[in-house]
Backbone bond lengths (Angstrom), bond angles and torsions (degrees), N, CA, C in turn:
res aa  C-N    CA-C-N  psi(-1)  N-CA   C-N-CA  omega(-1)  CA-C   N-CA-C  phi
1 X - - - 1.459 - - 1.526 109.92 -
2 X 1.302 115.69 131.78 1.455 119.88 -177.95 1.522 110.04 -69.74
3 X 1.356 116.36 132.43 1.449 121.21 -177.16 1.531 111.34 -93.33
4 X 1.333 117.28 60.83 1.451 119.75 172.55 1.525 108.65 -88.65
5 X 1.342 116.74 171.60 1.458 120.84 -174.91 1.523 112.24 -61.10
6 X 1.329 116.73 -41.18 1.460 119.71 -178.27 1.515 111.41 -63.37
7 X 1.339 115.81 -42.98 1.462 120.10 179.52 1.516 111.35 -64.78
8 X 1.333 115.99 -44.50 1.467 120.97 179.75 1.524 110.18 -63.27
9 X 1.333 116.85 -41.27 1.462 121.66 179.63 1.530 110.60 -62.06
10 X 1.316 116.86 -51.33 1.468 120.98 -178.10 1.531 111.36 -63.56
11 X 1.323 115.45 -41.34 1.465 119.04 -177.26 1.523 111.51 -63.08
12 X 1.318 117.55 -45.50 1.459 120.48 -175.67 1.522 113.93 -77.79
13 X 1.339 116.67 -30.46 1.455 118.69 -178.95 1.523 112.94 -85.03
14 X 1.325 117.29 -26.96 1.461 117.61 -176.07 1.521 113.37 -133.16
15 X 1.334 117.54 -66.43 1.461 120.63 -170.25 1.521 112.49 -58.08
16 X 1.353 117.29 -41.25 1.462 121.17 179.04 1.525 109.83 -125.83
17 X 1.340 115.78 42.05 1.468 119.28 178.26 1.523 109.91 -52.50
18 X 1.338 117.24 129.71 1.464 118.93 -172.46 1.521 115.27 -61.02
19 X 1.321 118.11 -29.56 1.469 120.13 -176.38 1.521 111.58 -89.94
20 X 1.337 117.64 -54.54 1.464 119.86 -171.53 1.520 113.98 -90.97
21 X 1.336 117.99 -13.24 1.463 120.14 177.99 1.526 112.07 -109.04
22 X 1.353 116.53 -41.66 1.466 119.59 -179.03 1.521 112.43 -99.48
23 X 1.312 117.33 -9.10 1.478 123.92 178.84 1.535 110.03 56.91
24 X 1.335 116.05 50.69 1.466 122.14 177.00 1.532 109.28 -114.62
25 X 1.328 116.11 159.05 1.460 120.46 178.42 1.516 113.54 67.71
26 X 1.332 116.84 24.90 1.459 120.65 -174.56 1.529 111.94 -70.63
27 X 1.330 118.56 -35.94 1.470 121.00 -176.93 1.527 111.54 -57.93
28 X 1.330 116.30 -49.95 1.468 119.10 179.48 1.521 110.88 -68.21
29 X 1.334 117.16 -33.35 1.468 120.17 178.39 1.526 111.00 -63.57
30 X 1.312 116.94 -35.11 1.458 121.00 177.84 1.521 111.91 -75.00
31 X 1.315 116.60 -31.82 1.466 120.48 -169.33 1.523 114.55 -89.49
32 X 1.325 118.63 -35.29 1.476 119.45 -168.31 1.521 114.00 -111.11
33 X 1.339 117.67 2.37 1.468 118.59 -172.06 1.528 113.92 -94.01
34 X 1.345 117.50 20.03 1.457 117.21 176.15 1.528 111.83 -79.26
35 X 1.355 117.17 -14.21 1.465 121.33 176.16 1.534 109.36 -137.53
36 X 1.331 115.49 144.84 1.461 120.82 -176.62 1.520 111.55 -66.41
37 X 1.348 117.98 -41.22 1.465 119.61 -176.89 1.524 111.42 -64.36
38 X 1.340 117.26 -39.93 1.468 119.83 176.62 1.525 111.07 -61.56
39 X 1.326 116.28 -43.40 1.469 121.07 -178.61 1.521 111.47 -65.75
40 X 1.340 116.41 -39.06 1.459 120.27 -179.74 1.522 111.06 -64.81
41 X 1.324 116.60 -44.36 1.464 120.00 179.65 1.523 110.70 -65.62
42 X 1.328 116.92 -43.25 1.463 119.89 177.85 1.525 110.85 -61.65
43 X 1.325 116.44 -42.30 1.455 120.35 -179.76 1.519 112.72 -64.34
44 X 1.340 116.17 -43.37 1.471 119.60 178.62 1.528 110.37 -63.98
45 X 1.340 115.82 -39.88 1.459 119.69 177.61 1.515 111.69 -61.54
46 X 1.334 116.58 -43.28 1.467 119.13 179.64 1.529 111.40 -69.09
47 X 1.332 117.42 -37.21 1.467 120.42 176.23 1.524 110.45 -58.04
48 X 1.325 116.00 -46.90 1.468 121.23 -179.30 1.528 110.65 -60.62
49 X 1.325 116.01 -49.68 1.464 120.19 -176.39 1.525 111.10 -65.45
50 X 1.322 116.99 -45.04 1.460 120.24 -177.78 1.519 111.71 -65.37
51 X 1.336 116.45 -43.55 1.472 120.13 -178.41 1.520 111.51 -65.10
52 X 1.321 117.06 -49.74 1.464 119.55 -174.01 1.529 112.77 -78.27
53 X 1.325 117.68 -29.74 1.472 118.25 174.63 1.528 110.07 -69.48
54 X 1.336 117.55 -37.78 1.468 120.12 176.24 1.528 110.78 -64.94
55 X 1.320 116.00 -42.12 1.468 120.47 177.25 1.520 110.91 -59.44
56 X 1.323 116.38 -49.27 1.466 121.19 -177.15 1.522 111.51 -64.99
57 X 1.320 116.32 -47.08 1.468 119.76 -177.12 1.520 111.67 -68.28
58 X 1.328 117.06 -32.63 1.461 119.40 175.71 1.525 110.91 -67.09
59 X 1.349 115.79 -41.39 1.466 119.64 179.20 1.529 111.60 -64.12
60 X 1.330 116.49 -29.86 1.469 120.97 -177.91 1.527 113.20 -98.48
61 X 1.328 117.48 3.99 1.466 120.42 -168.94 1.528 113.44 -59.54
62 X 1.329 117.95 -31.93 1.463 120.16 -178.79 1.525 112.64 -86.88
63 X 1.331 116.26 -5.65 1.469 120.66 -178.64 1.519 112.88 -106.34
64 X 1.323 117.54 -10.12 1.466 120.96 -176.43 1.527 109.65 -93.84
65 X 1.336 118.10 118.71 1.469 120.07 175.95 1.518 110.66 -60.50
66 X 1.299 116.95 139.35 1.461 121.31 -174.22 1.524 112.17 -61.25
67 X 1.324 117.60 -31.88 1.460 120.30 -175.37 1.534 112.41 -70.58
68 X 1.343 118.02 -20.57 1.472 119.90 178.52 1.539 110.86 -116.34
69 X 1.321 115.86 18.93 1.469 120.36 -175.34 1.533 112.31 -57.72
70 X 1.325 116.86 -47.70 1.465 121.02 -176.52 1.525 111.55 -65.33
71 X 1.326 116.36 -36.12 1.467 119.83 179.37 1.524 110.39 -65.86
72 X 1.322 116.18 -44.81 1.468 120.15 179.64 1.525 110.10 -64.27
73 X 1.325 117.95 -41.94 1.459 120.99 177.88 1.522 111.20 -58.58
74 X 1.326 116.07 -44.43 1.457 120.31 -179.81 1.529 111.30 -63.69
75 X 1.336 117.00 -41.28 1.464 120.55 179.72 1.531 111.70 -64.82
76 X 1.323 116.61 -42.85 1.465 120.36 178.96 1.526 110.39 -63.58
77 X 1.320 116.30 -46.85 1.468 120.36 179.35 1.524 110.60 -61.23
78 X 1.338 116.64 -43.56 1.464 120.63 -179.65 1.522 111.69 -61.04
79 X 1.329 117.42 -38.10 1.466 120.78 179.68 1.522 110.94 -62.12
80 X 1.318 117.30 -43.37 1.471 120.19 179.09 1.527 111.77 -71.00
81 X 1.321 117.24 -34.93 1.466 120.11 177.43 1.520 110.48 -64.38
82 X 1.332 117.77 -39.83 1.467 121.33 177.84 1.530 110.41 -60.76
83 X 1.335 116.71 -41.57 1.465 120.67 177.53 1.525 110.23 -60.55
84 X 1.327 116.82 -47.34 1.469 120.80 179.51 1.517 110.96 -61.62
85 X 1.319 117.23 -44.30 1.464 121.74 -179.11 1.529 110.93 -60.96
86 X 1.330 116.96 -43.92 1.470 120.89 179.44 1.528 110.65 -63.65
87 X 1.329 117.02 -43.49 1.465 121.08 -178.66 1.531 111.63 -64.46
88 X 1.325 116.71 -41.47 1.466 119.71 179.57 1.523 110.62 -67.57
89 X 1.326 117.28 -43.17 1.467 120.30 179.25 1.526 111.53 -63.21
90 X 1.333 116.48 -36.79 1.462 120.15 -179.03 1.522 112.42 -76.33
91 X 1.336 116.95 -41.26 1.460 120.04 -173.78 1.509 115.58 -96.21
92 X 1.343 116.85 -28.66 1.464 121.06 -176.25 1.529 109.89 -134.91
93 X 1.330 117.18 67.19 1.475 120.09 -173.76 1.530 113.85 -60.69
94 X 1.333 118.04 -36.40 1.463 120.07 -179.38 1.526 111.48 -67.27
95 X 1.333 115.99 -42.90 1.463 119.32 177.89 1.521 110.04 -68.03
96 X 1.327 116.96 -35.70 1.464 120.34 176.93 1.529 110.76 -59.36
97 X 1.337 116.39 -41.42 1.468 119.67 177.42 1.522 110.84 -66.34
98 X 1.338 116.60 -39.37 1.470 119.93 -179.22 1.523 111.37 -66.74
99 X 1.329 116.72 -38.01 1.462 120.17 -179.90 1.520 111.92 -74.14
100 X 1.330 116.40 -26.43 1.455 120.71 176.60 1.513 112.69 59.14
101 X 1.339 117.18 -131.42 1.475 120.13 -176.17 1.522 114.16 -77.58
102 X 1.327 117.89 -5.22 1.464 119.34 -170.53 1.522 113.44 -71.80
103 X 1.339 117.85 -22.96 1.467 119.22 174.08 1.525 109.54 -66.38
104 X 1.335 116.14 -48.28 1.462 119.89 177.89 1.512 112.61 -61.44
105 X 1.326 116.29 -31.65 1.465 120.20 -178.70 1.524 112.93 -76.67
106 X 1.338 117.43 -1.15 1.466 119.37 171.53 1.531 109.68 -57.16
107 X 1.339 115.97 -29.26 1.470 120.64 178.84 1.526 110.83 -53.92
108 X 1.324 116.44 -38.07 1.467 120.67 -175.91 1.532 112.34 -93.89
109 X 1.335 117.23 4.59 1.461 119.53 -178.34 1.533 110.11 -65.67
110 X 1.312 116.44 125.02 1.468 121.80 -175.90 1.521 112.71 -63.28
111 X 1.340 117.27 -25.32 1.460 120.34 -178.64 1.525 110.36 -61.62
112 X 1.319 116.94 -45.36 1.469 121.21 -175.52 1.518 110.86 -66.49
113 X 1.326 116.38 -50.81 1.456 119.64 178.99 1.524 111.06 -63.88
114 X 1.329 116.02 -34.99 1.458 120.09 179.22 1.520 112.41 -63.46
115 X 1.338 117.08 -43.46 1.466 119.94 178.44 1.532 110.85 -69.05
116 X 1.328 116.61 -34.67 1.465 119.46 177.98 1.520 110.71 -64.56
117 X 1.336 116.51 -44.13 1.459 121.16 -177.43 1.526 112.30 -75.67
118 X 1.331 116.23 -43.85 1.460 119.49 -172.64 1.523 113.08 -81.64
119 X 1.338 116.99 -24.84 1.467 117.89 -172.18 1.528 113.22 -129.35
120 X 1.339 117.69 -54.54 1.466 120.15 -170.79 1.521 113.38 -61.84
121 X 1.308 117.90 -35.63 1.468 120.32 -177.44 1.529 112.83 -76.29
122 X 1.348 116.79 -4.68 1.461 120.15 -178.17 1.526 113.31 -121.19
123 X 1.341 117.32 -5.18 1.461 120.42 -173.10 1.525 111.65 -131.44
124 X 1.341 117.90 162.40 1.472 122.22 -179.15 1.526 112.24 -64.47
125 X 1.341 117.03 161.45 1.462 121.44 -174.02 1.527 115.68 -60.22
126 X 1.333 118.63 -43.91 1.468 120.18 -173.51 1.519 111.67 -64.67
127 X 1.334 116.94 -49.58 1.461 119.87 179.82 1.524 110.36 -67.18
128 X 1.332 117.55 -30.46 1.466 120.94 176.72 1.517 110.69 -67.55
129 X 1.338 116.60 -37.89 1.463 120.68 176.15 1.523 110.24 -59.13
130 X 1.324 116.97 -47.98 1.458 120.28 -178.51 1.528 111.79 -69.55
131 X 1.324 117.07 -33.12 1.462 119.63 174.93 1.520 110.30 -60.61
132 X 1.328 116.48 -46.29 1.457 119.96 177.60 1.515 112.55 -64.78
133 X 1.331 116.21 -40.75 1.467 120.97 179.38 1.526 110.92 -63.01
134 X 1.333 116.96 -46.12 1.463 120.27 -178.15 1.530 111.34 -68.49
135 X 1.340 116.94 -34.42 1.468 119.48 175.38 1.523 110.19 -62.92
136 X 1.350 115.69 -41.04 1.465 120.01 176.62 1.512 112.52 -65.18
137 X 1.335 116.74 -38.42 1.463 120.79 177.80 1.527 110.44 -65.41
138 X 1.341 116.70 -42.71 1.459 120.23 177.51 1.516 111.78 -59.62
139 X 1.318 116.23 -42.43 1.465 122.26 176.66 1.529 110.38 -62.57
140 X 1.334 116.68 -45.82 1.456 121.42 -176.22 1.522 111.97 -65.65
141 X 1.322 117.36 -40.83 1.461 120.67 179.40 1.528 110.89 -59.51
142 X 1.326 116.57 -43.95 1.466 119.72 179.43 1.520 110.58 -65.59
143 X 1.343 117.04 -43.07 1.462 119.87 178.04 1.519 111.69 -59.50
144 X 1.338 116.94 -42.24 1.468 120.56 -179.05 1.530 111.13 -67.47
145 X 1.327 117.03 -38.61 1.471 119.82 177.07 1.533 110.84 -61.30
146 X 1.324 115.51 -45.51 1.466 120.04 179.27 1.526 110.49 -64.91
147 X 1.332 116.00 -46.03 1.463 120.64 -176.32 1.519 111.90 -65.31
148 X 1.330 117.29 -37.37 1.459 120.43 -179.27 1.527 110.50 -60.87
149 X 1.324 116.89 -47.32 1.465 120.73 179.73 1.522 110.22 -66.48
150 X 1.333 116.77 -44.68 1.464 120.02 -177.26 1.522 112.14 -64.63
151 X 1.339 117.13 -42.20 1.468 118.77 -178.51 1.521 111.52 -69.41
152 X 1.335 117.06 -40.32 1.467 119.44 179.35 1.522 110.88 -64.29
153 X 1.328 116.95 -48.41 1.459 120.28 -177.16 1.524 112.64 -76.64
154 X 1.334 116.31 -32.22 1.466 119.40 -176.43 1.509 114.84 -86.15
155 X 1.346 116.53 -36.12 1.464 120.51 -177.24 1.531 113.51 -119.81
156 X 1.320 116.82 -16.92 1.457 119.83 -176.35 1.515 112.79 74.12
157 X 1.343 115.96 24.96 1.465 120.68 -177.49 1.528 110.53 -134.35
158 X 1.340 115.59 165.93 1.459 123.42 168.56 1.525 106.39 -139.32
159 X 1.327 117.06 123.21 1.471 122.21 -173.24 1.531 110.93 53.57
160 X 1.328 116.32 31.88 1.459 120.91 178.48 1.512 115.23 85.15
161 X 1.335 118.07 -7.05 1.467 121.37 179.70 1.526 110.12 -92.06
162 X 1.323 115.64 135.34 1.462 120.60 -177.30 1.530 111.36 -66.69
163 X 1.318 116.45 126.18 1.473 121.71 175.29 1.525 110.60 -124.12
164 X 1.321 116.46 10.70 1.463 121.40 -178.78 1.525 109.75 -86.30
165 X 1.329 115.29 66.34 1.459 119.98 -176.33 1.533 112.14 -72.44
166 X 1.322 116.27 -20.56 1.464 120.00 179.84 1.525 112.02 -90.94
167 X 1.344 116.35 -2.78 1.468 122.25 179.01 1.533 112.73 56.10
168 X 1.352 115.76 40.57 1.457 118.78 176.82 1.525 110.36 -75.80
169 X 1.306 115.82 158.43 1.459 121.07 179.70 1.525 109.73 -73.15
170 X 1.324 116.72 129.54 1.458 120.34 179.89 1.529 110.91 -65.16
171 X 1.333 115.29 142.82 1.454 121.31 -179.97 1.531 109.03 -89.06
172 X 1.310 116.88 109.29 1.467 120.49 -177.80 1.525 111.66 -61.05
173 X 1.328 117.15 -33.75 1.469 119.94 -177.36 1.525 111.45 -62.52
174 X 1.334 117.96 -26.83 1.457 120.42 -179.20 1.530 112.55 -75.32
175 X 1.310 117.91 -15.64 1.463 121.48 -179.62 1.528 111.01 -82.91
176 X 1.331 116.70 -26.68 1.467 121.56 -175.30 1.531 109.90 -100.12
177 X 1.350 117.85 161.26 1.471 121.39 -175.81 1.529 116.25 -52.19
178 X 1.355 121.16 -35.33 1.468 118.41 177.57 1.523 113.99 -56.55
179 X 1.341 117.18 -28.74 1.460 119.95 176.24 1.521 111.44 -62.17
180 X 1.331 116.49 -41.06 1.468 120.81 176.89 1.517 110.68 -66.97
181 X 1.324 116.69 -37.55 1.467 120.81 179.01 1.529 110.58 -59.08
182 X 1.328 116.43 -46.14 1.470 120.41 179.27 1.525 110.97 -65.41
183 X 1.319 117.67 -39.24 1.462 120.97 -179.89 1.531 111.03 -65.02
184 X 1.335 116.69 -43.43 1.463 120.50 178.45 1.527 110.01 -62.87
185 X 1.331 116.33 -42.20 1.470 120.17 179.23 1.527 110.86 -60.81
186 X 1.330 117.34 -41.02 1.471 120.92 179.53 1.524 110.20 -65.16
187 X 1.337 117.34 -42.95 1.465 120.38 -179.97 1.529 111.51 -65.93
188 X 1.334 116.95 -38.57 1.468 120.29 176.52 1.526 110.20 -63.47
189 X 1.310 116.52 -41.84 1.467 121.76 178.69 1.527 110.77 -61.90
190 X 1.339 116.81 -45.77 1.464 120.81 -179.84 1.528 110.79 -64.08
191 X 1.338 116.72 -46.42 1.466 120.22 -177.26 1.527 111.47 -67.32
192 X 1.331 116.99 -39.05 1.471 120.23 179.03 1.527 110.64 -65.86
193 X 1.327 115.87 -41.12 1.453 119.58 177.79 1.521 111.86 -63.35
194 X 1.330 116.95 -42.25 1.463 120.74 179.07 1.521 111.31 -65.00
195 X 1.329 116.66 -39.97 1.454 120.73 179.04 1.532 111.44 -67.05
196 X 1.331 116.55 -40.48 1.471 120.18 178.42 1.521 111.23 -64.35
197 X 1.328 116.68 -41.67 1.466 119.72 178.98 1.522 111.19 -63.68
198 X 1.329 115.99 -38.05 1.462 119.93 179.52 1.527 110.62 -66.87
199 X 1.337 116.89 -41.11 1.463 119.90 179.07 1.524 111.80 -65.08
200 X 1.346 116.18 -41.11 1.465 119.82 178.82 1.535 110.91 -64.30
201 X 1.335 115.37 -38.21 1.472 119.97 178.69 1.517 110.50 -63.87
202 X 1.364 116.78 -40.36 1.458 120.52 177.86 1.520 110.92 -64.93
203 X 1.342 116.98 -40.41 1.464 120.71 -179.03 1.528 111.11 -64.70
204 X 1.329 116.67 -37.81 1.462 120.03 179.65 1.533 111.75 -70.40
205 X 1.335 116.02 -32.97 1.470 120.48 179.93 1.512 110.13 -87.89
């Protein structure tokens, strides 16, 4: 498959979306999606780390001995995660407290290592940067979709602003991690069904 920008964009946002197609990054998706602002900050942080770690590792791909490849990848990713963690703590202290250890745990996020292994180590730096960026965007879009539903139903708010104009009873299940689990399952079901219908349509044509 040709690795042009359009292909990379489509693959990461839909065909191989890291959350609903590859089932990666689920821990943070379960933990931080009870509010939209938390999800947005986490998503931007992951976009930054994935894009720049892919860029860096691609630029160094011919200089890294294969036997220490994973160690170097982890060190590069950790360096960018530390930058993100410092910036969030300095600029958004309340969100930093809400996210807790999950910013630091971006280091162990399978999406980042997956893009480094599957793409950055085999492709030039610029396209690797966009591959990482689009993977982060795909992750962020899913987190925001989950968080929007959970915050509206669980708290009656969006970005902290009241949107519960009908005064419905808040759904407690949407505030806790099982609410995110059900939302992810629904999105996987919808995406799998759409993909199956598209494949059947191609087979008929």
